[in-house]
matplotlib code that plots the C-alpha trace (Angstrom):
import matplotlib.pyplot as plt

x = [-15.4, -15.7, -12.8, -11.3, -9.7, -8.2, -6.5, -7.0, -8.7, -11.2, -13.4, -15.3, -18.2, -17.9, -21.3, -20.1, -16.7, -16.4, -16.1, -12.6, -11.3, -9.4, -7.9, -6.7, -5.3, -3.3, -1.8, -0.8, 2.9, 3.1, 5.7, 9.3, 11.5, 10.2, 13.1, 11.3, 8.6, 7.9, 5.3, 3.9, 2.1, -1.1, 0.4, -0.1, 2.0, 4.4, 5.9, 8.3, 8.5, 11.3, 10.6, 12.9, 13.3, 16.1, 15.7, 16.2, 12.5, 10.9, 9.4, 5.9, 4.8, 2.0, 0.5, -2.4, -4.5, -6.1, -7.3, -7.0, -4.4, -3.1, 0.0, -0.7, 0.6, -1.5, -1.2, -1.3, -1.8, 1.6, 0.9, -1.7, -2.6, -3.8, -0.6, 2.1, 4.6, 7.4, 5.6, 4.7, 8.2, 9.7, 7.2, 7.7, 11.5, 11.4, 9.6, 12.4, 14.1, 11.2, 9.8, 6.2, 4.4, 1.5, -1.0, -4.6, -7.8, -10.8, -14.4, -14.7, -11.7, -9.3, -5.7, -3.7, 0.1, 1.0, 4.6, 6.5, 7.2, 3.4, 2.7, 0.4, -0.5, -4.1, -5.4, -9.1, -11.4, -15.1, -17.1, -20.3, -19.7, -22.7, -20.3, -18.0, -17.9, -17.0, -14.1, -12.5, -9.1, -8.9, -8.3, -5.0, -3.0, -0.6, 1.8, 2.9, 6.4, 4.8, 3.6, -0.1, -1.9, -4.5, -6.8, -9.5, -12.3, -13.8, -16.9, -17.2, -15.2, -11.7, -9.9, -7.0, -5.0, -2.5, -1.1, -1.5, -4.5, -4.8, -4.9, -8.4, -10.0, -10.7, -14.3, -15.1, -17.0, -15.5, -16.9, -14.9, -14.5, -12.7, -9.9, -6.5, -5.6, -3.2, -5.9, -8.5, -6.0, -5.3, -9.0, -9.7, -6.9, -8.4, -11.9, -11.0, -9.0, -11.8, -14.4, -12.2, -11.7, -15.5, -15.9, -17.8, -15.3, -12.0, -9.0, -9.0, -5.8, -6.9, -7.1, -3.6, -2.4, -3.9, -2.3, 1.1, 1.0, 0.1, 3.0, 5.4, 4.0, 4.6, 8.1, 9.2, 7.1, 5.6, 2.3, 0.3, -0.5, -4.1, -3.5, -4.1, -2.0, 1.0, 2.9, 3.9, 2.1, 4.0, 6.2, 8.9, 10.1, 13.2, 11.2, 11.6, 8.6, 7.9, 5.8, 4.4, 3.7, 1.8, 2.0, 0.9, 3.4, 1.5, 4.6, 7.8, 10.3, 8.3, 8.3, 5.4, 6.0, 5.6, 3.8, 6.0, 5.8, 7.9, 6.1, 7.1, 8.8, 12.2, 12.0, 9.8, 9.0, 7.8, 5.7, 5.1, 2.3, 1.7, -1.5, -3.1, -2.4, 0.3, 3.4, 6.3, 9.1, 9.7, 12.4, 13.4, 14.3, 15.9, 14.3, 17.4, 17.1, 13.4, 14.0, 16.7, 14.1, 11.7, 14.0, 12.8, 9.2, 6.6, 4.6, 4.9, 3.5, 4.8, 5.1, 8.7, 9.9, 10.7, 13.7, 15.3, 14.9, 16.2, 19.4, 20.4, 23.0, 21.3, 18.1, 17.8, 15.5, 13.1, 11.6, 8.1, 6.3]
y = [7.2, 3.6, 2.7, 0.3, 2.4, 4.7, 1.9, -0.5, 0.1, 2.9, 4.5, 7.8, 8.7, 12.3, 14.0, 17.5, 19.3, 18.3, 14.7, 15.6, 17.1, 13.9, 13.5, 17.1, 16.7, 13.6, 15.6, 18.7, 17.7, 16.7, 19.3, 19.2, 18.9, 17.1, 14.6, 12.6, 13.4, 10.9, 9.5, 6.0, 3.7, 5.4, 8.8, 8.6, 10.9, 9.5, 12.0, 11.6, 14.4, 14.5, 16.3, 19.3, 18.7, 16.4, 13.0, 10.7, 9.7, 8.3, 10.3, 11.1, 9.4, 10.6, 8.6, 9.2, 6.2, 6.6, 10.1, 13.3, 15.8, 19.2, 21.2, 24.9, 28.3, 31.4, 32.4, 29.2, 25.4, 23.9, 20.2, 17.5, 13.9, 14.3, 15.9, 14.0, 11.9, 14.2, 17.2, 15.4, 14.1, 17.6, 19.3, 16.7, 16.8, 20.5, 19.9, 18.0, 19.8, 22.2, 22.7, 21.4, 23.9, 21.6, 19.0, 20.2, 18.2, 19.9, 19.2, 17.0, 14.9, 16.4, 16.5, 19.6, 19.6, 23.2, 24.2, 27.0, 28.7, 29.4, 26.4, 23.5, 20.0, 19.0, 15.5, 15.1, 13.7, 12.7, 13.9, 11.9, 9.7, 7.3, 4.8, 4.7, 1.3, 0.3, -1.8, 1.0, 2.2, 5.1, 8.6, 9.0, 7.5, 9.0, 6.8, 8.6, 8.4, 6.2, 3.7, 4.7, 4.4, 7.1, 6.6, 8.7, 7.1, 5.5, 7.5, 10.1, 8.2, 8.2, 5.4, 5.1, 1.9, 1.4, -1.6, -0.6, -2.9, -4.7, -8.5, -10.0, -11.6, -15.3, -15.1, -11.9, -11.5, -8.3, -6.0, -6.5, -2.7, -2.5, -4.9, -4.1, -5.4, -8.0, -9.4, -9.5, -11.4, -13.9, -14.4, -14.7, -17.4, -19.5, -19.3, -20.1, -23.1, -24.5, -23.9, -25.6, -28.6, -28.9, -28.8, -25.5, -23.4, -23.8, -21.8, -18.5, -17.8, -14.2, -13.8, -15.2, -12.8, -9.8, -11.0, -11.4, -8.0, -6.3, -8.1, -7.0, -3.4, -3.1, -4.6, -2.1, 0.8, 1.3, 1.4, -1.3, -1.0, -0.4, -0.7, -4.4, -4.4, -2.8, -6.0, -5.3, -5.2, -3.1, 0.0, 0.1, 3.1, 2.9, 3.0, -0.8, -2.3, -5.6, -8.4, -10.6, -14.3, -16.1, -19.9, -22.5, -25.2, -28.0, -30.1, -28.9, -30.3, -30.0, -26.7, -26.0, -24.3, -20.5, -18.6, -16.0, -13.8, -11.3, -8.3, -4.7, -5.3, -5.0, -7.9, -10.8, -11.5, -15.0, -15.4, -18.9, -19.8, -23.1, -25.2, -23.1, -19.9, -18.7, -17.0, -19.3, -17.8, -15.2, -14.4, -11.4, -12.5, -10.0, -9.6, -11.2, -14.3, -14.6, -14.1, -16.7, -19.4, -17.9, -18.2, -21.8, -21.0, -21.5, -18.3, -15.0, -16.7, -20.1, -22.2, -22.7, -24.9, -22.7, -24.7, -23.8, -20.1, -20.3, -21.8, -18.4, -16.6, -13.3, -14.4, -13.2, -14.4, -11.8, -11.5, -10.2, -11.2]
z = [14.4, 15.6, 17.8, 20.3, 23.1, 20.5, 18.5, 15.6, 12.3, 12.4, 9.8, 9.8, 7.5, 6.6, 6.8, 8.0, 8.4, 12.1, 11.0, 9.6, 12.8, 13.9, 10.4, 10.3, 13.8, 12.7, 9.8, 11.8, 12.0, 8.3, 7.3, 6.2, 3.1, 0.0, -0.5, -3.3, -5.8, -8.5, -10.8, -10.3, -12.7, -14.0, -13.2, -9.5, -7.4, -4.7, -2.3, 0.6, 3.2, 5.7, 8.9, 9.5, 13.2, 14.4, 16.0, 13.1, 12.7, 9.6, 6.8, 5.8, 2.6, 0.4, -2.5, -4.8, -5.9, -9.4, -8.5, -10.5, -9.2, -10.1, -9.3, -9.3, -8.3, -7.6, -11.2, -13.2, -13.4, -13.8, -14.3, -13.6, -13.8, -17.4, -18.7, -20.7, -18.9, -19.8, -18.4, -15.2, -14.6, -15.2, -12.9, -10.1, -10.3, -9.7, -6.4, -4.8, -1.8, -1.6, 1.9, 2.6, 4.9, 5.7, 4.5, 4.3, 3.9, 2.3, 3.3, 0.2, 1.3, -1.2, 0.0, -0.5, -0.2, 0.5, -0.5, 1.2, -2.2, -2.7, -5.0, -4.0, -5.2, -4.8, -5.0, -5.8, -3.1, -3.1, -6.1, -5.6, -8.7, -9.2, -10.8, -7.8, -6.0, -2.5, -3.7, -5.7, -4.5, -2.1, -3.4, -1.5, 1.3, 3.9, 5.8, 8.9, 10.6, 13.2, 10.5, 10.7, 7.4, 6.7, 3.7, 2.1, 0.2, -1.8, -0.9, 1.9, 4.4, 5.8, 7.6, 10.1, 10.7, 13.5, 15.3, 19.0, 19.7, 23.1, 23.0, 22.7, 25.7, 25.0, 26.0, 24.2, 20.9, 19.4, 16.8, 13.6, 13.1, 16.4, 15.4, 14.0, 10.5, 12.0, 14.3, 11.4, 9.2, 12.0, 12.5, 8.7, 8.4, 11.2, 10.0, 6.4, 7.4, 9.6, 6.9, 4.4, 6.8, 7.0, 3.2, 3.2, 1.2, -0.6, 0.4, -1.5, -3.3, -3.9, -0.1, 0.3, -2.4, -0.6, 2.7, 1.1, -0.6, 2.7, 4.5, 1.7, 1.8, 5.5, 5.3, 2.6, 3.9, 0.5, -1.4, -3.0, -6.6, -7.7, -11.5, -12.4, -15.6, -14.2, -13.8, -10.2, -6.8, -4.3, -4.8, -2.1, -0.2, -2.4, -5.6, -6.4, -8.2, -6.6, -7.9, -5.1, -5.4, -2.5, -2.2, 0.3, 1.5, 3.2, 3.6, 5.2, 2.6, -0.5, -2.4, -4.7, -8.0, -8.4, -11.1, -12.7, -15.8, -17.7, -16.4, -15.6, -12.2, -10.6, -8.2, -7.2, -3.5, -2.9, 0.3, 1.7, 4.0, 5.8, 5.5, 8.3, 6.3, 8.8, 7.4, 7.0, 4.8, 2.2, -0.4, -2.5, -6.0, -8.4, -11.8, -13.6, -11.5, -12.4, -16.1, -16.1, -15.5, -18.1, -21.1, -21.7, -20.8, -23.5, -22.6, -20.8, -17.7, -16.5, -13.4, -12.2, -9.4, -6.4, -5.6, -8.9, -8.2, -4.6, -5.8, -7.3, -5.1, -5.6, -3.7, -0.2, 2.6, 4.2, 7.6, 7.0, 10.2]

ax = plt.figure().add_subplot(projection="3d")
ax.plot(x, y, z, "-o")
ax.set_aspect("equal")
plt.show()
């Protein structure tokens, strides 16, 4: 696994079982009580495991990403990703408060959540699909109590992301795979602004959107949505479906309009960046406040002055960075 003193963003290509040793080591302590088991958009599974030992630490969070999964017992298959919504919801609701014995990773990168009562939930891993692309979503994700993000796939690869990277030496020329996500985003912002100043590129709004979604995901300790038509971008730890809107504000006292739509979300988070793509401010806007300004809109998607939305008393400012 490429690394930088044991920290940063690291990826490991899985060519033989020993390539999974570090991943399995990281999951050794993933046991406890299943305090939440629910179905996400596209029938993904979202699990929250609370450690049994004391200390008041955070929970383990498991999420599937557009992968097939199955819930089974030694004698039968109880439910799976292809079952009806009613069957899935009923099966998952029965899992709450069940003890999780361990998380296992198979040689093919499948994730197995082993329950103390003999049942297990298995999320499909690498199947050597010729149509799989490098930009496809991962098979599954695990967010650890220490806020490390473990991802499997796409392809025979697993990744680990943490935030314990040492500061960069000014004269160094680091390998990109040795940098933490926060450092890569800072570098990306600086390079994009300079290339834009020289007329080589235009500022990518899609890049800003990805940056905003990641900031929101980290703040709410949730999962980013991989289903494009879901109408929301981040599922928070509390189960709130959040649409994320990223905007640039070149001038301090001039708010640009935001693009909102009547989608399947519970709240909108507006993330504002300055002209150098650095985070400036963010607000949490409840769905009702968003729809209030859409009633006079000519379509399901419209541009609304941000100042109008911020006047609503239900809007709260967030500290994302």
